C-alpha positions as CSV (number, residue, x, y, z in Angstrom):
1,X,19.1,18.1,-83.7
2,X,17.2,19.5,-86.7
3,X,17.9,20.9,-90.2
4,X,17.5,24.5,-89.0
5,X,20.0,24.2,-86.2
6,X,22.5,22.2,-88.4
7,X,22.3,24.9,-91.0
8,X,23.2,27.6,-88.5
9,X,26.1,25.4,-87.2
10,X,27.5,25.0,-90.6
11,X,27.3,28.5,-91.8
12,X,30.5,30.4,-92.6
13,X,31.5,33.8,-94.1
14,X,32.4,33.4,-97.8
15,X,34.6,35.8,-99.7
16,X,35.1,33.6,-103.0
17,X,31.9,33.2,-105.2
18,X,31.1,31.2,-108.1
19,X,30.3,33.1,-111.2
20,X,26.6,31.7,-111.2
21,X,24.2,34.6,-110.7
22,X,21.6,34.6,-107.9
23,X,18.3,34.0,-109.7
24,X,15.4,36.3,-109.4
25,X,13.5,33.5,-107.5
26,X,16.4,33.2,-105.0
27,X,16.6,36.9,-104.5
28,X,12.8,37.1,-103.9
29,X,12.9,34.3,-101.3
30,X,15.8,35.8,-99.4
31,X,14.0,39.3,-99.3
32,X,10.8,37.8,-98.2
33,X,12.6,36.1,-95.4
34,X,14.4,39.4,-94.4
35,X,10.9,41.1,-94.4
36,X,9.5,38.4,-91.9
37,X,12.1,39.5,-89.3
38,X,10.8,40.9,-86.0
39,X,10.5,44.7,-86.0
40,X,9.9,47.1,-83.3
41,X,6.3,48.1,-83.3
42,X,5.9,46.8,-86.8
43,X,7.4,49.9,-88.2
44,X,10.0,48.2,-90.4
45,X,12.6,50.7,-89.4
46,X,15.0,49.9,-92.2
47,X,15.5,49.9,-95.9
48,X,17.5,47.6,-98.1
49,X,19.6,49.1,-101.0
50,X,20.6,46.4,-103.8
51,X,23.8,47.4,-105.3
52,X,23.6,46.3,-109.0
53,X,25.8,49.0,-110.8
54,X,29.2,47.4,-111.3
55,X,30.9,50.8,-111.0
56,X,29.2,51.3,-107.7
57,X,30.3,47.9,-106.4
58,X,33.8,48.5,-107.4
59,X,33.7,51.8,-105.6
60,X,32.6,50.1,-102.5
61,X,35.0,47.5,-102.7
62,X,37.7,50.3,-102.5
63,X,35.9,52.3,-99.7
64,X,35.0,49.1,-97.6
65,X,38.8,48.6,-96.6
66,X,40.0,47.6,-100.2
67,X,38.3,44.2,-100.5
68,X,38.2,43.4,-104.2
69,X,35.7,40.3,-103.7
70,X,33.0,42.9,-103.0
71,X,33.2,44.0,-106.7
72,X,32.9,40.4,-107.7
73,X,30.1,39.4,-105.4
74,X,26.8,38.4,-107.5
75,X,24.5,40.1,-105.1
76,X,25.3,43.0,-102.7
77,X,22.7,44.4,-100.2
78,X,23.0,47.3,-97.9
79,X,20.8,47.3,-94.8
80,X,20.0,50.9,-93.6
81,X,18.4,51.8,-90.3
82,X,15.9,54.2,-91.7
83,X,13.7,56.9,-89.9
84,X,13.7,59.2,-92.9
85,X,10.7,57.5,-94.5
86,X,8.7,58.0,-91.3
87,X,9.7,61.5,-91.1
88,X,8.5,62.0,-94.7
89,X,5.3,60.3,-93.9
90,X,4.7,62.4,-90.8
91,X,5.2,65.5,-92.9
92,X,2.6,64.7,-95.4
93,X,0.3,63.5,-92.6
94,X,0.1,66.9,-90.8
95,X,1.2,65.5,-87.6
96,X,1.6,69.1,-86.2
97,X,-2.2,69.0,-85.9
98,X,-2.2,66.2,-83.6
99,X,-3.2,67.4,-80.0
100,X,-2.1,65.9,-76.6
101,X,1.2,64.8,-77.8
102,X,4.8,66.1,-77.2
103,X,5.8,67.2,-80.8
104,X,9.3,66.5,-82.0
105,X,11.0,66.9,-85.5
106,X,13.9,64.5,-85.3
107,X,14.5,61.1,-84.3
108,X,16.4,60.5,-81.2
109,X,19.0,57.8,-79.8
110,X,16.2,55.3,-78.8
111,X,14.9,55.7,-82.3
112,X,18.3,54.9,-83.8
113,X,18.8,51.9,-81.6
114,X,15.4,50.3,-82.5
115,X,16.1,51.0,-86.2
116,X,19.7,49.4,-86.0
117,X,18.1,46.4,-84.3
118,X,15.5,46.1,-87.1
119,X,18.0,46.4,-89.8
120,X,20.4,43.8,-88.3
121,X,17.6,41.4,-87.4
122,X,16.5,41.5,-91.1
123,X,20.0,41.0,-92.3
124,X,20.6,37.8,-90.3
125,X,17.1,36.6,-91.6
126,X,18.4,37.1,-95.0
127,X,21.7,35.3,-94.2
128,X,19.9,32.1,-92.8
129,X,17.5,32.1,-95.7
130,X,20.4,32.5,-98.2
131,X,22.2,29.5,-96.5
132,X,19.0,27.5,-96.8
133,X,19.1,27.9,-100.6
134,X,22.8,27.1,-100.9
135,X,23.9,30.7,-101.1
136,X,26.7,32.0,-99.0
137,X,27.2,35.4,-97.4
138,X,29.8,37.8,-95.7
139,X,28.9,40.7,-93.6
140,X,30.8,44.0,-94.4
141,X,30.9,46.3,-91.2
142,X,33.2,48.8,-93.2
143,X,30.1,50.4,-94.7
144,X,29.8,52.3,-91.4
145,X,33.1,53.9,-92.3
146,X,33.8,56.8,-94.4
147,X,30.4,58.4,-93.5
148,X,30.5,61.3,-96.0
149,X,31.7,59.1,-98.9
150,X,29.0,56.4,-98.3
151,X,26.3,59.0,-97.6
152,X,27.0,60.3,-101.1
153,X,27.5,57.2,-102.9
154,X,24.3,55.7,-101.7
155,X,22.3,59.0,-101.7
156,X,21.5,58.5,-97.9
157,X,19.6,61.3,-96.4
158,X,20.0,62.6,-92.6
159,X,17.8,60.1,-90.6
160,X,19.5,57.1,-92.0
161,X,22.5,54.8,-91.0
162,X,24.0,51.8,-93.1
163,X,24.3,49.3,-90.4
164,X,25.4,46.4,-92.4
165,X,26.4,45.3,-95.8
166,X,26.0,41.7,-97.2
167,X,27.7,40.0,-100.1
168,X,25.9,36.9,-101.4
169,X,26.4,34.3,-103.9
170,X,27.0,30.8,-104.8
171,X,30.2,29.8,-103.0
172,X,33.2,28.7,-105.0
173,X,34.0,26.3,-102.2
174,X,32.6,25.5,-98.9
175,X,34.5,26.8,-95.8
176,X,34.4,25.2,-92.4
177,X,32.7,27.3,-89.7
178,X,34.9,29.4,-87.7
179,X,35.0,28.2,-84.0
180,X,33.3,30.7,-81.5
181,X,34.4,31.0,-78.0
182,X,31.3,30.5,-75.8
183,X,32.6,30.1,-72.3
184,X,31.3,32.5,-69.8
185,X,28.9,33.9,-72.3
186,X,25.5,33.2,-70.6
187,X,24.9,34.9,-67.2
188,X,22.0,34.0,-65.0
189,X,19.7,36.6,-63.6
190,X,22.6,39.5,-63.5
191,X,25.8,40.3,-65.3
192,X,28.9,38.9,-63.7
193,X,32.3,40.4,-64.3
194,X,35.0,37.7,-64.6
195,X,37.8,37.5,-62.0
196,X,41.3,38.1,-63.0
197,X,42.2,34.4,-62.9
198,X,39.1,33.6,-65.1
199,X,40.2,36.3,-67.5
200,X,43.7,34.9,-67.8
201,X,42.1,31.5,-68.6
202,X,40.1,33.1,-71.3
203,X,43.2,34.6,-72.9
204,X,45.0,31.3,-72.9
205,X,42.0,29.5,-74.3
206,X,41.7,32.0,-77.1
207,X,45.4,31.7,-77.9
208,X,45.2,28.1,-78.1
209,X,42.2,28.4,-80.5
210,X,43.4,31.2,-82.7
211,X,47.0,31.4,-82.4
212,X,48.2,27.9,-82.0
213,X,51.6,28.8,-83.6
214,X,52.3,31.6,-81.3
215,X,51.8,35.4,-81.1
216,X,53.3,38.2,-83.0
217,X,56.6,39.6,-81.8
218,X,56.2,42.0,-79.0
219,X,52.7,40.5,-78.1
220,X,52.7,38.6,-74.7
221,X,49.0,37.4,-74.6
222,X,46.0,37.1,-76.6
223,X,44.4,40.2,-74.9
224,X,47.3,42.3,-76.1
225,X,46.9,40.7,-79.7
226,X,43.3,41.9,-79.8
227,X,44.0,45.3,-78.4
228,X,46.7,45.8,-81.1
229,X,44.6,44.3,-83.9
230,X,41.0,45.3,-83.3
231,X,40.8,48.0,-80.7
232,X,43.6,50.6,-81.4
233,X,44.3,50.5,-85.3
234,X,43.4,53.4,-87.6
235,X,40.4,51.8,-89.1
236,X,38.7,51.8,-85.7
237,X,39.5,55.4,-85.3
238,X,37.9,55.9,-88.5
239,X,34.9,53.7,-87.7
240,X,34.3,55.6,-84.4
241,X,34.6,59.0,-86.2
242,X,32.1,58.0,-88.9
243,X,29.6,56.5,-86.5
244,X,29.6,59.6,-84.5
245,X,28.9,61.6,-87.8
246,X,26.0,59.2,-88.6
247,X,24.6,59.9,-85.3
248,X,24.9,63.5,-85.7
249,X,23.2,63.3,-89.2
250,X,20.4,61.2,-87.5
251,X,19.5,63.9,-85.3
252,X,19.8,66.8,-87.6
253,X,16.7,68.7,-88.5
254,X,15.6,68.8,-92.2
255,X,16.3,72.6,-92.5
256,X,19.9,72.1,-91.2
257,X,21.1,69.7,-94.0
């Protein structure tokens, strides 16, 4: 329909990059696109950490589920939901002297959700901008795991949360886009839970799309496959533990660090 929609439709995650570096001009263009993303109240509730130290990249390749390609990625960005910068600004702005407001010292769950939205929207702007420049990318959600380790590695203070990591570079080869199952995705006026018959149809459709040669032994349908592979494994136990720890750190007062 138009070049932008064609670009979005053709985008695919890339884990093998060419050795060519991402130029300073390309970096600036991608970052500027990220900064143009919508943001709650224009507060820019995120920060971006560029990972340039090869040793740090190599360590993140280990801590993010042992993915060696991270260490070889030409450009690595961590998008951090960040309220610490506003807490710091409030501290030097003598906000305690403001009358007629309810004073609070730490950000809450709503602040966290807004900051996470800001960070992820900015990351996706960066992805599309990179794609338009011939760069490829891959999201790394594992940065949310091992909260204590990643907080130390990236020197993250309490009121921050690393929502996503992006690996970017010139692709060694172009991958075809992964098909996405979109049936039943759009609801009108209200959410509608699917019937049992519809859900069994979804399972059959997904199996045909993603497991055309059959399921693993002991697995009877695609719902069981996703349950075993994505919902119950140890890495999701760690993901949930770490996210709870990030949330705890988010709402911890400064004096209690």
